[in-house]
Backbone as XML, in Angstrom:
<?xml version="1.0"?>
<chain id="A" units="angstrom">
  <residue number="1" name="MET">
    <atom name="N" x="0.849" y="-1.167" z="0.000"/>
    <atom name="CA" x="0.000" y="0.000" z="0.000"/>
    <atom name="C" x="0.896" y="1.231" z="0.000"/>
  </residue>
  <residue number="2" name="ILE">
    <atom name="N" x="0.679" y="2.105" z="-0.945"/>
    <atom name="CA" x="1.431" y="3.345" z="-1.019"/>
    <atom name="C" x="0.581" y="4.436" z="-0.378"/>
  </residue>
  <residue number="3" name="VAL">
    <atom name="N" x="1.157" y="5.095" z="0.616"/>
    <atom name="CA" x="0.436" y="6.121" z="1.362"/>
    <atom name="C" x="1.197" y="7.425" z="1.275"/>
  </residue>
  <residue number="4" name="ASP">
    <atom name="N" x="0.496" y="8.479" z="0.940"/>
    <atom name="CA" x="1.084" y="9.821" z="0.916"/>
    <atom name="C" x="1.396" y="10.224" z="2.355"/>
  </residue>
  <residue number="5" name="THR">
    <atom name="N" x="2.645" y="10.557" z="2.624"/>
    <atom name="CA" x="3.042" y="10.894" z="4.002"/>
    <atom name="C" x="2.336" y="12.139" z="4.522"/>
  </residue>
  <residue number="6" name="ASN">
    <atom name="N" x="1.787" y="12.949" z="3.637"/>
    <atom name="CA" x="1.008" y="14.114" z="4.081"/>
    <atom name="C" x="-0.309" y="13.698" z="4.727"/>
  </residue>
  <residue number="7" name="HIS">
    <atom name="N" x="-0.700" y="12.458" z="4.494"/>
    <atom name="CA" x="-1.957" y="11.948" z="5.051"/>
    <atom name="C" x="-1.699" y="10.957" z="6.180"/>
  </residue>
  <residue number="8" name="MET">
    <atom name="N" x="-0.576" y="11.127" z="6.851"/>
    <atom name="CA" x="-0.230" y="10.273" z="7.991"/>
    <atom name="C" x="-0.085" y="11.145" z="9.232"/>
  </residue>
  <residue number="9" name="ILE">
    <atom name="N" x="-0.453" y="10.568" z="10.380"/>
    <atom name="CA" x="-0.324" y="11.311" z="11.625"/>
    <atom name="C" x="-0.088" y="10.329" z="12.770"/>
  </residue>
  <residue number="10" name="PRO">
    <atom name="N" x="0.834" y="10.641" z="13.660"/>
    <atom name="CA" x="1.013" y="9.780" z="14.832"/>
    <atom name="C" x="-0.207" y="9.895" z="15.753"/>
  </residue>
  <residue number="11" name="VAL">
    <atom name="N" x="-0.526" y="8.823" z="16.414"/>
    <atom name="CA" x="-1.706" y="8.799" z="17.273"/>
    <atom name="C" x="-1.614" y="9.843" z="18.385"/>
  </residue>
  <residue number="12" name="THR">
    <atom name="N" x="-0.424" y="10.111" z="18.903"/>
    <atom name="CA" x="-0.283" y="11.112" z="19.965"/>
    <atom name="C" x="-0.623" y="12.513" z="19.464"/>
  </residue>
  <residue number="13" name="ARG">
    <atom name="N" x="-0.225" y="12.819" z="18.233"/>
    <atom name="CA" x="-0.575" y="14.131" z="17.659"/>
    <atom name="C" x="-2.072" y="14.213" z="17.386"/>
  </residue>
  <residue number="14" name="LEU">
    <atom name="N" x="-2.645" y="13.113" z="16.926"/>
    <atom name="CA" x="-4.087" y="13.070" z="16.677"/>
    <atom name="C" x="-4.856" y="13.353" z="17.964"/>
  </residue>
  <residue number="15" name="GLN">
    <atom name="N" x="-4.398" y="12.789" z="19.054"/>
    <atom name="CA" x="-5.059" y="13.024" z="20.341"/>
    <atom name="C" x="-5.053" y="14.508" z="20.698"/>
  </residue>
  <residue number="16" name="ARG">
    <atom name="N" x="-3.965" y="15.191" z="20.429"/>
    <atom name="CA" x="-3.846" y="16.614" z="20.762"/>
    <atom name="C" x="-4.663" y="17.494" z="19.825"/>
  </residue>
  <residue number="17" name="GLU">
    <atom name="N" x="-4.753" y="17.087" z="18.549"/>
    <atom name="CA" x="-5.327" y="17.965" z="17.520"/>
    <atom name="C" x="-6.563" y="17.368" z="16.860"/>
  </residue>
  <residue number="18" name="LEU">
    <atom name="N" x="-7.322" y="16.597" z="17.592"/>
    <atom name="CA" x="-8.433" y="15.845" z="16.996"/>
    <atom name="C" x="-9.416" y="16.728" z="16.230"/>
  </residue>
  <residue number="19" name="THR">
    <atom name="N" x="-9.905" y="17.782" z="16.838"/>
    <atom name="CA" x="-10.900" y="18.636" z="16.182"/>
    <atom name="C" x="-10.359" y="19.217" z="14.882"/>
  </residue>
  <residue number="20" name="LYS">
    <atom name="N" x="-9.152" y="19.725" z="14.925"/>
    <atom name="CA" x="-8.523" y="20.312" z="13.731"/>
    <atom name="C" x="-8.348" y="19.261" z="12.637"/>
  </residue>
  <residue number="21" name="VAL">
    <atom name="N" x="-7.867" y="18.098" z="13.025"/>
    <atom name="CA" x="-7.617" y="17.029" z="12.049"/>
    <atom name="C" x="-8.928" y="16.568" z="11.414"/>
  </residue>
  <residue number="22" name="LEU">
    <atom name="N" x="-9.978" y="16.417" z="12.208"/>
    <atom name="CA" x="-11.269" y="16.000" z="11.652"/>
    <atom name="C" x="-11.817" y="17.038" z="10.682"/>
  </residue>
  <residue number="23" name="ARG">
    <atom name="N" x="-11.623" y="18.297" z="10.980"/>
    <atom name="CA" x="-12.047" y="19.357" z="10.070"/>
    <atom name="C" x="-11.287" y="19.243" z="8.744"/>
  </residue>
  <residue number="24" name="GLU">
    <atom name="N" x="-9.983" y="19.007" z="8.820"/>
    <atom name="CA" x="-9.165" y="18.872" z="7.606"/>
    <atom name="C" x="-9.616" y="17.678" z="6.766"/>
  </residue>
  <residue number="25" name="ILE">
    <atom name="N" x="-9.923" y="16.580" z="7.431"/>
    <atom name="CA" x="-10.397" y="15.391" z="6.708"/>
    <atom name="C" x="-11.718" y="15.697" z="6.021"/>
  </residue>
  <residue number="26" name="SER">
    <atom name="N" x="-12.584" y="16.392" z="6.726"/>
    <atom name="CA" x="-13.883" y="16.761" z="6.164"/>
    <atom name="C" x="-13.726" y="17.635" z="4.929"/>
  </residue>
  <residue number="27" name="GLU">
    <atom name="N" x="-12.809" y="18.575" z="4.977"/>
    <atom name="CA" x="-12.588" y="19.488" z="3.848"/>
    <atom name="C" x="-11.883" y="18.804" z="2.680"/>
  </residue>
  <residue number="28" name="SER">
    <atom name="N" x="-10.876" y="17.996" z="2.971"/>
    <atom name="CA" x="-10.089" y="17.379" z="1.894"/>
    <atom name="C" x="-10.753" y="16.122" z="1.338"/>
  </residue>
  <residue number="29" name="GLU">
    <atom name="N" x="-11.606" y="15.481" z="2.146"/>
    <atom name="CA" x="-12.254" y="14.211" z="1.788"/>
    <atom name="C" x="-11.238" y="13.113" z="1.484"/>
  </residue>
  <residue number="30" name="GLU">
    <atom name="N" x="-10.056" y="13.232" z="2.073"/>
    <atom name="CA" x="-9.006" y="12.231" z="1.913"/>
    <atom name="C" x="-8.894" y="11.409" z="3.197"/>
  </residue>
  <residue number="31" name="PRO">
    <atom name="N" x="-8.526" y="10.138" z="3.086"/>
    <atom name="CA" x="-8.338" y="9.342" z="4.297"/>
    <atom name="C" x="-7.100" y="9.792" z="5.064"/>
  </residue>
  <residue number="32" name="LEU">
    <atom name="N" x="-7.111" y="9.544" z="6.346"/>
    <atom name="CA" x="-5.970" y="9.863" z="7.191"/>
    <atom name="C" x="-5.476" y="8.563" z="7.819"/>
  </residue>
  <residue number="33" name="TYR">
    <atom name="N" x="-4.190" y="8.297" z="7.670"/>
    <atom name="CA" x="-3.574" y="7.089" z="8.199"/>
    <atom name="C" x="-2.950" y="7.413" z="9.549"/>
  </residue>
  <residue number="34" name="VAL">
    <atom name="N" x="-3.360" y="6.701" z="10.571"/>
    <atom name="CA" x="-2.903" y="6.973" z="11.930"/>
    <atom name="C" x="-1.820" y="5.968" z="12.299"/>
  </residue>
  <residue number="35" name="LEU">
    <atom name="N" x="-0.689" y="6.513" z="12.709"/>
    <atom name="CA" x="0.466" y="5.688" z="13.056"/>
    <atom name="C" x="0.507" y="5.414" z="14.552"/>
  </residue>
  <residue number="36" name="LYS">
    <atom name="N" x="0.792" y="4.175" z="14.867"/>
    <atom name="CA" x="1.042" y="3.787" z="16.255"/>
    <atom name="C" x="2.302" y="2.946" z="16.231"/>
  </residue>
  <residue number="37" name="ASN">
    <atom name="N" x="3.306" y="3.355" z="16.969"/>
    <atom name="CA" x="4.614" y="2.694" z="16.943"/>
    <atom name="C" x="5.186" y="2.639" z="15.524"/>
  </residue>
  <residue number="38" name="ASN">
    <atom name="N" x="5.019" y="3.749" z="14.802"/>
    <atom name="CA" x="5.527" y="3.910" z="13.430"/>
    <atom name="C" x="4.938" y="2.936" z="12.416"/>
  </residue>
  <residue number="39" name="GLU">
    <atom name="N" x="3.780" y="2.400" z="12.701"/>
    <atom name="CA" x="3.066" y="1.539" z="11.753"/>
    <atom name="C" x="1.647" y="2.057" z="11.589"/>
  </residue>
  <residue number="40" name="VAL">
    <atom name="N" x="1.109" y="1.914" z="10.376"/>
    <atom name="CA" x="-0.274" y="2.324" z="10.146"/>
    <atom name="C" x="-1.180" y="1.326" z="10.866"/>
  </residue>
  <residue number="41" name="ASN">
    <atom name="N" x="-1.913" y="1.831" z="11.849"/>
    <atom name="CA" x="-2.816" y="0.975" z="12.622"/>
    <atom name="C" x="-4.282" y="1.301" z="12.376"/>
  </residue>
  <residue number="42" name="PHE">
    <atom name="N" x="-4.554" y="2.532" z="11.960"/>
    <atom name="CA" x="-5.935" y="2.968" z="11.772"/>
    <atom name="C" x="-6.021" y="3.843" z="10.540"/>
  </residue>
  <residue number="43" name="VAL">
    <atom name="N" x="-7.215" y="3.902" z="9.984"/>
    <atom name="CA" x="-7.487" y="4.819" z="8.883"/>
    <atom name="C" x="-8.791" y="5.530" z="9.215"/>
  </residue>
  <residue number="44" name="ILE">
    <atom name="N" x="-8.758" y="6.845" z="9.147"/>
    <atom name="CA" x="-9.970" y="7.639" z="9.355"/>
    <atom name="C" x="-10.442" y="8.088" z="7.977"/>
  </residue>
  <residue number="45" name="LEU">
    <atom name="N" x="-11.693" y="7.743" z="7.660"/>
    <atom name="CA" x="-12.256" y="8.062" z="6.349"/>
    <atom name="C" x="-13.437" y="9.012" z="6.478"/>
  </residue>
  <residue number="46" name="PRO">
    <atom name="N" x="-13.621" y="9.876" z="5.483"/>
    <atom name="CA" x="-14.864" y="10.639" z="5.440"/>
    <atom name="C" x="-16.036" y="9.656" z="5.268"/>
  </residue>
  <residue number="47" name="ALA">
    <atom name="N" x="-17.179" y="9.998" z="5.808"/>
    <atom name="CA" x="-18.343" y="9.105" z="5.776"/>
    <atom name="C" x="-18.713" y="8.685" z="4.353"/>
  </residue>
  <residue number="48" name="LYS">
    <atom name="N" x="-18.617" y="9.600" z="3.389"/>
    <atom name="CA" x="-18.972" y="9.273" z="1.998"/>
    <atom name="C" x="-18.086" y="8.151" z="1.454"/>
  </residue>
  <residue number="49" name="LYS">
    <atom name="N" x="-16.789" y="8.238" z="1.728"/>
    <atom name="CA" x="-15.872" y="7.210" z="1.241"/>
    <atom name="C" x="-16.144" y="5.881" z="1.928"/>
  </residue>
  <residue number="50" name="TYR">
    <atom name="N" x="-16.440" y="5.934" z="3.225"/>
    <atom name="CA" x="-16.754" y="4.713" z="3.959"/>
    <atom name="C" x="-18.008" y="4.054" z="3.385"/>
  </residue>
  <residue number="51" name="GLU">
    <atom name="N" x="-19.038" y="4.855" z="3.111"/>
    <atom name="CA" x="-20.269" y="4.319" z="2.525"/>
    <atom name="C" x="-19.986" y="3.681" z="1.164"/>
  </residue>
  <residue number="52" name="THR">
    <atom name="N" x="-19.166" y="4.336" z="0.354"/>
    <atom name="CA" x="-18.819" y="3.789" z="-0.959"/>
    <atom name="C" x="-18.108" y="2.449" z="-0.817"/>
  </residue>
  <residue number="53" name="LEU">
    <atom name="N" x="-17.139" y="2.376" z="0.098"/>
    <atom name="CA" x="-16.423" y="1.116" z="0.325"/>
    <atom name="C" x="-17.364" y="0.026" z="0.835"/>
  </residue>
  <residue number="54" name="SER">
    <atom name="N" x="-18.292" y="0.393" z="1.698"/>
    <atom name="CA" x="-19.250" y="-0.580" z="2.219"/>
    <atom name="C" x="-20.141" y="-1.120" z="1.101"/>
  </residue>
  <residue number="55" name="ARG">
    <atom name="N" x="-20.593" y="-0.221" z="0.226"/>
    <atom name="CA" x="-21.420" y="-0.667" z="-0.908"/>
    <atom name="C" x="-20.630" y="-1.571" z="-1.843"/>
  </residue>
  <residue number="56" name="MET">
    <atom name="N" x="-19.365" y="-1.219" z="-2.068"/>
    <atom name="CA" x="-18.522" y="-2.048" z="-2.929"/>
    <atom name="C" x="-18.340" y="-3.440" z="-2.324"/>
  </residue>
  <residue number="57" name="GLU">
    <atom name="N" x="-18.169" y="-3.500" z="-1.021"/>
    <atom name="CA" x="-18.027" y="-4.787" z="-0.353"/>
    <atom name="C" x="-19.298" y="-5.620" z="-0.516"/>
  </residue>
  <residue number="58" name="GLU">
    <atom name="N" x="-20.457" y="-4.984" z="-0.366"/>
    <atom name="CA" x="-21.723" y="-5.688" z="-0.560"/>
    <atom name="C" x="-21.837" y="-6.217" z="-1.987"/>
  </residue>
  <residue number="59" name="LEU">
    <atom name="N" x="-21.464" y="-5.389" z="-2.964"/>
    <atom name="CA" x="-21.520" y="-5.824" z="-4.360"/>
    <atom name="C" x="-20.620" y="-7.033" z="-4.599"/>
  </residue>
  <residue number="60" name="MET">
    <atom name="N" x="-19.426" y="-6.986" z="-4.032"/>
    <atom name="CA" x="-18.503" y="-8.109" z="-4.191"/>
    <atom name="C" x="-19.097" y="-9.383" z="-3.604"/>
  </residue>
  <residue number="61" name="GLU">
    <atom name="N" x="-19.758" y="-9.268" z="-2.463"/>
    <atom name="CA" x="-20.408" y="-10.428" z="-1.857"/>
    <atom name="C" x="-21.484" y="-10.978" z="-2.778"/>
  </residue>
  <residue number="62" name="HIS">
    <atom name="N" x="-22.262" y="-10.081" z="-3.394"/>
    <atom name="CA" x="-23.309" y="-10.526" z="-4.322"/>
    <atom name="C" x="-22.702" y="-11.246" z="-5.526"/>
  </residue>
  <residue number="63" name="TYR">
    <atom name="N" x="-21.596" y="-10.710" z="-6.048"/>
    <atom name="CA" x="-20.928" y="-11.365" z="-7.171"/>
    <atom name="C" x="-20.399" y="-12.744" z="-6.764"/>
  </residue>
  <residue number="64" name="GLU">
    <atom name="N" x="-19.846" y="-12.845" z="-5.577"/>
    <atom name="CA" x="-19.344" y="-14.136" z="-5.095"/>
    <atom name="C" x="-20.484" y="-15.141" z="-4.965"/>
  </residue>
  <residue number="65" name="ILE">
    <atom name="N" x="-21.611" y="-14.697" z="-4.425"/>
    <atom name="CA" x="-22.775" y="-15.580" z="-4.293"/>
    <atom name="C" x="-23.277" y="-15.996" z="-5.672"/>
  </residue>
  <residue number="66" name="ALA">
    <atom name="N" x="-23.342" y="-15.056" z="-6.600"/>
    <atom name="CA" x="-23.791" y="-15.373" z="-7.960"/>
    <atom name="C" x="-22.863" y="-16.399" z="-8.602"/>
  </residue>
  <residue number="67" name="ASP">
    <atom name="N" x="-21.561" y="-16.255" z="-8.401"/>
    <atom name="CA" x="-20.606" y="-17.232" z="-8.943"/>
    <atom name="C" x="-20.821" y="-18.609" z="-8.335"/>
  </residue>
  <residue number="68" name="MET">
    <atom name="N" x="-21.072" y="-18.650" z="-7.017"/>
    <atom name="CA" x="-21.312" y="-19.941" z="-6.357"/>
    <atom name="C" x="-22.581" y="-20.592" z="-6.901"/>
  </residue>
  <residue number="69" name="ILE">
    <atom name="N" x="-23.628" y="-19.805" z="-7.089"/>
    <atom name="CA" x="-24.884" y="-20.342" z="-7.630"/>
    <atom name="C" x="-24.662" y="-20.860" z="-9.035"/>
  </residue>
  <residue number="70" name="GLU">
    <atom name="N" x="-23.973" y="-20.079" z="-9.848"/>
    <atom name="CA" x="-23.702" y="-20.495" z="-11.227"/>
    <atom name="C" x="-22.915" y="-21.806" z="-11.255"/>
  </residue>
  <residue number="71" name="GLU">
    <atom name="N" x="-21.931" y="-21.920" z="-10.389"/>
    <atom name="CA" x="-21.123" y="-23.141" z="-10.324"/>
    <atom name="C" x="-21.978" y="-24.344" z="-9.922"/>
  </residue>
  <residue number="72" name="ARG">
    <atom name="N" x="-22.847" y="-24.154" z="-8.942"/>
    <atom name="CA" x="-23.697" y="-25.251" z="-8.471"/>
    <atom name="C" x="-24.737" y="-25.663" z="-9.505"/>
  </residue>
  <residue number="73" name="LEU">
    <atom name="N" x="-25.141" y="-24.711" z="-10.339"/>
    <atom name="CA" x="-26.179" y="-25.018" z="-11.332"/>
    <atom name="C" x="-25.620" y="-25.626" z="-12.617"/>
  </residue>
  <residue number="74" name="LYS">
    <atom name="N" x="-24.307" y="-25.707" z="-12.746"/>
    <atom name="CA" x="-23.713" y="-26.249" z="-13.975"/>
    <atom name="C" x="-24.235" y="-27.645" z="-14.290"/>
  </residue>
  <residue number="75" name="ASP">
    <atom name="N" x="-24.280" y="-28.495" z="-13.298"/>
    <atom name="CA" x="-24.700" y="-29.884" z="-13.518"/>
    <atom name="C" x="-26.152" y="-30.138" z="-13.123"/>
  </residue>
  <residue number="76" name="TYR">
    <atom name="N" x="-26.900" y="-29.077" z="-12.921"/>
    <atom name="CA" x="-28.294" y="-29.210" z="-12.497"/>
    <atom name="C" x="-29.146" y="-29.697" z="-13.658"/>
  </residue>
  <residue number="77" name="ASN">
    <atom name="N" x="-30.030" y="-30.644" z="-13.355"/>
    <atom name="CA" x="-30.908" y="-31.218" z="-14.369"/>
    <atom name="C" x="-32.350" y="-31.025" z="-13.916"/>
  </residue>
  <residue number="78" name="ARG">
    <atom name="N" x="-33.107" y="-30.212" z="-14.636"/>
    <atom name="CA" x="-34.490" y="-29.908" z="-14.259"/>
    <atom name="C" x="-35.391" y="-31.133" z="-14.320"/>
  </residue>
  <residue number="79" name="VAL">
    <atom name="N" x="-35.001" y="-32.133" z="-15.072"/>
    <atom name="CA" x="-35.824" y="-33.335" z="-15.212"/>
    <atom name="C" x="-36.006" y="-34.027" z="-13.860"/>
  </residue>
  <residue number="80" name="SER">
    <atom name="N" x="-35.038" y="-33.861" z="-12.968"/>
    <atom name="CA" x="-35.128" y="-34.525" z="-11.667"/>
    <atom name="C" x="-35.997" y="-33.757" z="-10.669"/>
  </residue>
  <residue number="81" name="ASN">
    <atom name="N" x="-36.559" y="-32.627" z="-11.081"/>
    <atom name="CA" x="-37.443" y="-31.858" z="-10.193"/>
    <atom name="C" x="-38.711" y="-32.648" z="-9.889"/>
  </residue>
  <residue number="82" name="VAL">
    <atom name="N" x="-39.233" y="-32.458" z="-8.696"/>
    <atom name="CA" x="-40.512" y="-33.053" z="-8.313"/>
    <atom name="C" x="-41.507" y="-31.901" z="-8.223"/>
  </residue>
  <residue number="83" name="PRO">
    <atom name="N" x="-42.602" y="-31.972" z="-8.968"/>
    <atom name="CA" x="-43.582" y="-30.880" z="-8.933"/>
    <atom name="C" x="-44.171" y="-30.700" z="-7.530"/>
  </residue>
  <residue number="84" name="TRP">
    <atom name="N" x="-44.421" y="-29.444" z="-7.182"/>
    <atom name="CA" x="-44.965" y="-29.118" z="-5.863"/>
    <atom name="C" x="-46.291" y="-29.837" z="-5.610"/>
  </residue>
  <residue number="85" name="ASN">
    <atom name="N" x="-47.142" y="-29.934" z="-6.614"/>
    <atom name="CA" x="-48.433" y="-30.622" z="-6.452"/>
    <atom name="C" x="-48.239" y="-32.093" z="-6.086"/>
  </residue>
  <residue number="86" name="ASP">
    <atom name="N" x="-47.223" y="-32.730" z="-6.637"/>
    <atom name="CA" x="-46.940" y="-34.133" z="-6.289"/>
    <atom name="C" x="-46.498" y="-34.254" z="-4.831"/>
  </residue>
  <residue number="87" name="ILE">
    <atom name="N" x="-45.706" y="-33.298" z="-4.367"/>
    <atom name="CA" x="-45.254" y="-33.320" z="-2.968"/>
    <atom name="C" x="-46.447" y="-33.131" z="-2.040"/>
  </residue>
  <residue number="88" name="LYS">
    <atom name="N" x="-47.318" y="-32.183" z="-2.384"/>
    <atom name="CA" x="-48.507" y="-31.949" z="-1.552"/>
    <atom name="C" x="-49.381" y="-33.198" z="-1.483"/>
  </residue>
  <residue number="89" name="LYS">
    <atom name="N" x="-49.531" y="-33.849" z="-2.628"/>
    <atom name="CA" x="-50.358" y="-35.042" z="-2.657"/>
    <atom name="C" x="-49.731" y="-36.170" z="-1.849"/>
  </residue>
  <residue number="90" name="THR">
    <atom name="N" x="-48.426" y="-36.353" z="-1.989"/>
    <atom name="CA" x="-47.709" y="-37.430" z="-1.303"/>
    <atom name="C" x="-47.785" y="-37.245" z="0.218"/>
  </residue>
  <residue number="91" name="TYR">
    <atom name="N" x="-47.634" y="-36.019" z="0.674"/>
    <atom name="CA" x="-47.575" y="-35.763" z="2.121"/>
    <atom name="C" x="-48.900" y="-35.201" z="2.660"/>
  </residue>
  <residue number="92" name="ASP">
    <atom name="N" x="-49.933" y="-35.246" z="1.842"/>
    <atom name="CA" x="-51.263" y="-34.820" z="2.225"/>
    <atom name="C" x="-51.248" y="-33.395" z="2.801"/>
  </residue>
  <residue number="93" name="LEU">
    <atom name="N" x="-50.660" y="-32.497" z="2.052"/>
    <atom name="CA" x="-50.569" y="-31.101" z="2.481"/>
    <atom name="C" x="-51.683" y="-30.260" z="1.914"/>
  </residue>
</chain>
């Protein structure tokens, strides 16, 4: 992951300047990478970007499910279906 160092902040500085930093994030709409022990441990995102990422994740899940369904249906044979009326009759439903 390549991160612009202008969008990085140590957690101790963030604690001191939280209000200012949140305002800057709101204005720039860029993520902020928070360093703890010189490693990126957190990312603060504007709500719009977070919502977009969440929607993208949902879409990916739908695509994965669609792929699984498609794979399972490859060898499916409709001839082996049992009509609902036959099931009702068999089990007296």
